[in-house]
TIRO-2110 file (N, C-alpha, C; in Angstrom, 1 decimal):
// TIRO-2110
6.1, -5.1, -19.8, N, 1, A
5.7, -3.8, -19.5, CA, 1, A
6.8, -3.2, -18.5, C, 1, A
7.0, -1.9, -18.6, N, 2, A
7.9, -1.2, -17.7, CA, 2, A
7.3, 0.2, -17.5, C, 2, A
7.7, 0.7, -16.4, N, 3, A
7.1, 2.0, -16.0, CA, 3, A
8.1, 3.2, -16.5, C, 3, A
7.4, 4.2, -17.2, N, 4, A
8.2, 5.3, -17.6, CA, 4, A
7.5, 6.6, -17.1, C, 4, A
8.3, 7.6, -17.0, N, 5, A
7.8, 8.9, -16.6, CA, 5, A
8.0, 9.9, -17.7, C, 5, A
7.0, 10.6, -18.1, N, 6, A
7.1, 11.5, -19.2, CA, 6, A
7.8, 12.8, -18.7, C, 6, A
8.8, 13.3, -19.4, N, 7, A
9.6, 14.4, -18.9, CA, 7, A
9.1, 15.7, -19.6, C, 7, A
8.2, 15.5, -20.6, N, 8, A
7.6, 16.6, -21.3, CA, 8, A
6.3, 16.2, -21.9, C, 8, A
5.4, 17.1, -22.2, N, 9, A
4.2, 16.7, -22.9, CA, 9, A
4.5, 16.0, -24.2, C, 9, A
3.8, 14.9, -24.5, N, 10, A
4.1, 14.1, -25.6, CA, 10, A
2.9, 13.5, -26.3, C, 10, A
3.0, 13.5, -27.6, N, 11, A
2.0, 12.7, -28.4, CA, 11, A
2.8, 12.3, -29.7, C, 11, A
2.7, 11.0, -30.0, N, 12, A
3.5, 10.5, -31.1, CA, 12, A
3.2, 9.1, -31.4, C, 12, A
3.9, 8.5, -32.4, N, 13, A
3.7, 7.2, -32.9, CA, 13, A
3.8, 6.1, -31.8, C, 13, A
4.9, 6.3, -31.0, N, 14, A
5.2, 5.3, -29.9, CA, 14, A
4.0, 5.2, -28.9, C, 14, A
3.2, 6.2, -28.9, N, 15, A
2.0, 6.2, -27.9, CA, 15, A
0.7, 6.1, -28.7, C, 15, A
0.7, 5.7, -29.9, N, 16, A
-0.5, 5.6, -30.8, CA, 16, A
-1.2, 6.9, -30.8, C, 16, A
-0.5, 8.0, -30.8, N, 17, A
-1.0, 9.3, -30.8, CA, 17, A
-1.8, 9.7, -29.6, C, 17, A
-1.6, 8.9, -28.5, N, 18, A
-2.3, 9.3, -27.2, CA, 18, A
-1.4, 10.4, -26.6, C, 18, A
-2.0, 11.3, -25.9, N, 19, A
-1.4, 12.5, -25.3, CA, 19, A
-1.0, 12.2, -23.9, C, 19, A
0.2, 12.5, -23.5, N, 20, A
0.7, 12.3, -22.1, CA, 20, A
1.3, 13.6, -21.6, C, 20, A
1.0, 14.0, -20.4, N, 21, A
1.5, 15.3, -19.9, CA, 21, A
2.8, 15.0, -19.2, C, 21, A
3.7, 16.0, -19.1, N, 22, A
4.9, 15.9, -18.4, CA, 22, A
4.7, 15.5, -16.9, C, 22, A
5.4, 14.6, -16.4, N, 23, A
5.3, 14.1, -15.0, CA, 23, A
4.4, 12.9, -14.9, C, 23, A
3.6, 12.6, -15.9, N, 24, A
2.7, 11.4, -15.9, CA, 24, A
3.6, 10.1, -15.9, C, 24, A
3.2, 9.2, -15.0, N, 25, A
3.9, 7.9, -14.9, CA, 25, A
2.9, 6.8, -15.5, C, 25, A
3.5, 6.0, -16.4, N, 26, A
2.7, 5.1, -17.2, CA, 26, A
3.4, 3.8, -17.4, C, 26, A
2.7, 2.7, -17.4, N, 27, A
3.3, 1.4, -17.8, CA, 27, A
3.3, 1.3, -19.3, C, 27, A
4.4, 0.9, -19.9, N, 28, A
4.5, 0.8, -21.4, CA, 28, A
5.1, -0.5, -21.8, C, 28, A
4.8, -1.0, -23.0, N, 29, A
5.4, -2.2, -23.5, CA, 29, A
6.9, -1.9, -23.7, C, 29, A
7.8, -2.9, -23.5, N, 30, A
9.2, -2.8, -23.6, CA, 30, A
9.6, -2.2, -24.9, C, 30, A
9.0, -2.7, -26.0, N, 31, A
9.4, -2.3, -27.4, CA, 31, A
9.3, -0.8, -27.6, C, 31, A
8.3, -0.1, -27.0, N, 32, A
8.1, 1.3, -27.3, CA, 32, A
9.0, 2.2, -26.5, C, 32, A
9.6, 1.7, -25.4, N, 33, A
10.3, 2.5, -24.5, CA, 33, A
11.6, 3.2, -25.1, C, 33, A
12.4, 2.4, -25.8, N, 34, A
13.6, 3.0, -26.4, CA, 34, A
13.3, 4.2, -27.3, C, 34, A
12.2, 4.2, -28.0, N, 35, A
11.9, 5.3, -28.9, CA, 35, A
11.5, 6.5, -28.0, C, 35, A
10.7, 6.3, -27.0, N, 36, A
10.3, 7.4, -26.1, CA, 36, A
11.5, 8.0, -25.5, C, 36, A
12.5, 7.2, -25.0, N, 37, A
13.7, 7.8, -24.4, CA, 37, A
14.5, 8.5, -25.4, C, 37, A
14.7, 7.9, -26.6, N, 38, A
15.5, 8.5, -27.7, CA, 38, A
14.9, 9.9, -28.1, C, 38, A
13.6, 10.0, -28.1, N, 39, A
13.0, 11.3, -28.4, CA, 39, A
13.0, 12.3, -27.3, C, 39, A
13.5, 11.9, -26.1, N, 40, A
13.6, 12.8, -25.0, CA, 40, A
12.2, 13.0, -24.3, C, 40, A
11.3, 12.1, -24.6, N, 41, A
9.9, 12.3, -24.1, CA, 41, A
9.7, 11.7, -22.7, C, 41, A
10.5, 10.6, -22.4, N, 42, A
10.3, 9.9, -21.2, CA, 42, A
11.6, 9.3, -20.6, C, 42, A
11.5, 8.9, -19.4, N, 43, A
12.7, 8.3, -18.7, CA, 43, A
12.1, 7.1, -18.0, C, 43, A
13.0, 6.1, -17.8, N, 44, A
12.6, 4.9, -17.1, CA, 44, A
12.4, 5.2, -15.6, C, 44, A
11.4, 4.6, -15.0, N, 45, A
11.2, 4.8, -13.6, CA, 45, A
11.8, 3.5, -12.9, C, 45, A
12.7, 3.8, -11.9, N, 46, A
13.3, 2.6, -11.3, CA, 46, A
12.3, 1.8, -10.6, C, 46, A
12.4, 0.5, -10.9, N, 47, A
11.4, -0.4, -10.3, CA, 47, A
11.8, -0.7, -8.9, C, 47, A
10.9, -0.5, -7.9, N, 48, A
11.2, -0.8, -6.5, CA, 48, A
10.2, -1.8, -6.0, C, 48, A
10.6, -2.5, -5.0, N, 49, A
9.7, -3.5, -4.4, CA, 49, A
8.6, -2.7, -3.7, C, 49, A
7.4, -3.2, -3.8, N, 50, A
6.3, -2.5, -3.1, CA, 50, A
6.5, -2.7, -1.6, C, 50, A
6.2, -1.6, -0.9, N, 51, A
6.3, -1.6, 0.6, CA, 51, A
5.3, -2.5, 1.2, C, 51, A
5.7, -3.4, 2.0, N, 52, A
4.7, -4.3, 2.6, CA, 52, A
4.5, -3.8, 4.0, C, 52, A
3.2, -3.6, 4.3, N, 53, A
2.8, -3.1, 5.6, CA, 53, A
2.3, -4.3, 6.4, C, 53, A
2.9, -4.5, 7.6, N, 54, A
2.6, -5.6, 8.4, CA, 54, A
1.8, -5.1, 9.6, C, 54, A
0.6, -5.7, 9.8, N, 55, A
-0.2, -5.3, 11.0, CA, 55, A
0.5, -5.8, 12.2, C, 55, A
0.4, -5.0, 13.3, N, 56, A
0.9, -5.5, 14.5, CA, 56, A
0.2, -6.8, 14.9, C, 56, A
1.0, -7.7, 15.5, N, 57, A
0.4, -9.0, 15.9, CA, 57, A
-0.6, -8.7, 17.0, C, 57, A
-1.8, -9.2, 16.8, N, 58, A
-2.8, -9.1, 17.8, CA, 58, A
-2.9, -10.4, 18.5, C, 58, A
-2.9, -10.3, 19.9, N, 59, A
-2.9, -11.6, 20.6, CA, 59, A
-4.2, -12.3, 20.4, C, 59, A
-4.1, -13.6, 20.5, N, 60, A
-5.4, -14.4, 20.4, CA, 60, A
-6.1, -14.3, 21.8, C, 60, A
-7.1, -13.4, 21.8, N, 61, A
-7.7, -13.1, 23.1, CA, 61, A
-8.3, -14.3, 23.8, C, 61, A
-8.8, -15.3, 23.1, N, 62, A
-9.4, -16.4, 23.7, CA, 62, A
-8.4, -17.2, 24.5, C, 62, A
-7.1, -17.1, 24.2, N, 63, A
-6.1, -17.9, 24.9, CA, 63, A
-5.4, -17.1, 26.1, C, 63, A
-5.8, -15.9, 26.3, N, 64, A
-5.3, -15.1, 27.4, CA, 64, A
-6.1, -15.3, 28.7, C, 64, A
-5.4, -15.1, 29.8, N, 65, A
-6.1, -15.2, 31.1, CA, 65, A
-7.0, -14.0, 31.3, C, 65, A
-7.9, -14.1, 32.2, N, 66, A
-8.7, -13.0, 32.6, CA, 66, A
-7.9, -11.8, 33.0, C, 66, A
-6.8, -12.0, 33.8, N, 67, A
-6.0, -10.9, 34.3, CA, 67, A
-5.3, -10.2, 33.1, C, 67, A
-4.9, -11.0, 32.1, N, 68, A
-4.2, -10.4, 30.9, CA, 68, A
-5.3, -9.6, 30.1, C, 68, A
-6.5, -10.1, 30.0, N, 69, A
-7.6, -9.4, 29.3, CA, 69, A
-7.9, -8.1, 30.0, C, 69, A
-8.0, -8.1, 31.3, N, 70, A
-8.3, -6.9, 32.1, CA, 70, A
-7.2, -5.9, 31.9, C, 70, A
-5.9, -6.3, 31.8, N, 71, A
-4.8, -5.4, 31.6, CA, 71, A
-4.9, -4.7, 30.3, C, 71, A
-5.3, -5.5, 29.2, N, 72, A
-5.5, -4.9, 27.9, CA, 72, A
-6.6, -4.0, 27.9, C, 72, A
-7.7, -4.3, 28.5, N, 73, A
-8.9, -3.5, 28.6, CA, 73, A
-8.6, -2.2, 29.3, C, 73, A
-7.8, -2.2, 30.4, N, 74, A
-7.4, -1.0, 31.1, CA, 74, A
-6.5, -0.1, 30.2, C, 74, A
-5.6, -0.7, 29.4, N, 75, A
-4.7, 0.0, 28.5, CA, 75, A
-5.6, 0.7, 27.4, C, 75, A
-6.7, 0.1, 27.0, N, 76, A
-7.5, 0.7, 26.0, CA, 76, A
-8.6, 1.6, 26.5, C, 76, A
-8.7, 1.7, 27.8, N, 77, A
-9.7, 2.5, 28.4, CA, 77, A
-11.1, 1.9, 28.4, C, 77, A
-11.2, 0.5, 28.4, N, 78, A
-12.5, -0.2, 28.3, CA, 78, A
-12.8, -0.6, 29.7, C, 78, A
-14.0, -0.3, 30.1, N, 79, A
-14.5, -0.8, 31.4, CA, 79, A
-14.7, -2.3, 31.4, C, 79, A
-14.1, -3.0, 32.4, N, 80, A
-14.2, -4.4, 32.4, CA, 80, A
-14.9, -4.9, 33.7, C, 80, A
-15.3, -4.1, 34.6, N, 81, A
-15.9, -4.5, 35.9, CA, 81, A
-17.1, -5.3, 35.6, C, 81, A
-17.1, -6.5, 36.3, N, 82, A
-18.3, -7.4, 36.2, CA, 82, A
-18.4, -8.2, 35.0, C, 82, A
-17.5, -8.1, 34.0, N, 83, A
-17.5, -8.8, 32.8, CA, 83, A
-16.9, -10.2, 33.0, C, 83, A
-17.6, -11.2, 32.4, N, 84, A
-17.0, -12.5, 32.3, CA, 84, A
-16.0, -12.6, 31.2, C, 84, A
-15.2, -13.7, 31.2, N, 85, A
-14.1, -13.8, 30.2, CA, 85, A
-14.7, -13.6, 28.7, C, 85, A
-15.7, -14.3, 28.4, N, 86, A
-16.3, -14.2, 27.0, CA, 86, A
-16.7, -12.8, 26.7, C, 86, A
-17.3, -12.2, 27.7, N, 87, A
-17.8, -10.8, 27.5, CA, 87, A
-16.6, -9.8, 27.3, C, 87, A
-15.6, -10.1, 28.1, N, 88, A
-14.4, -9.3, 28.0, CA, 88, A
-13.7, -9.4, 26.7, C, 88, A
-13.6, -10.7, 26.2, N, 89, A
-13.1, -10.9, 24.9, CA, 89, A
-13.8, -10.1, 23.8, C, 89, A
-15.1, -10.2, 23.9, N, 90, A
-16.0, -9.5, 22.9, CA, 90, A
-15.8, -8.0, 23.0, C, 90, A
-15.7, -7.4, 24.2, N, 91, A
-15.5, -6.0, 24.4, CA, 91, A
-14.1, -5.6, 23.8, C, 91, A
-13.1, -6.4, 23.8, N, 92, A
-11.8, -6.1, 23.3, CA, 92, A
-11.7, -6.3, 21.8, C, 92, A
-12.6, -7.0, 21.1, N, 93, A
-12.5, -7.2, 19.7, CA, 93, A
-12.9, -6.0, 18.9, C, 93, A
END
């Protein structure tokens, strides 16, 4: 399969008479693509690697000191007065 973009409205044998609108992007079997291109109905869409979104690394709260946890709580606007370490960890999760 490869991705094509239709450059004009099209219905024909290569698409089993299925109708596609101009601008529509579709995955097609390799064998049908040359006919679509030859008829001026579609163009290949360049294959690109999918963008990988990486979450920011979150610190392992259980391994931080109480002072570090309080600093994070303060940055996040979380009240930490009187909280024990386990309670502070829960408040930050």
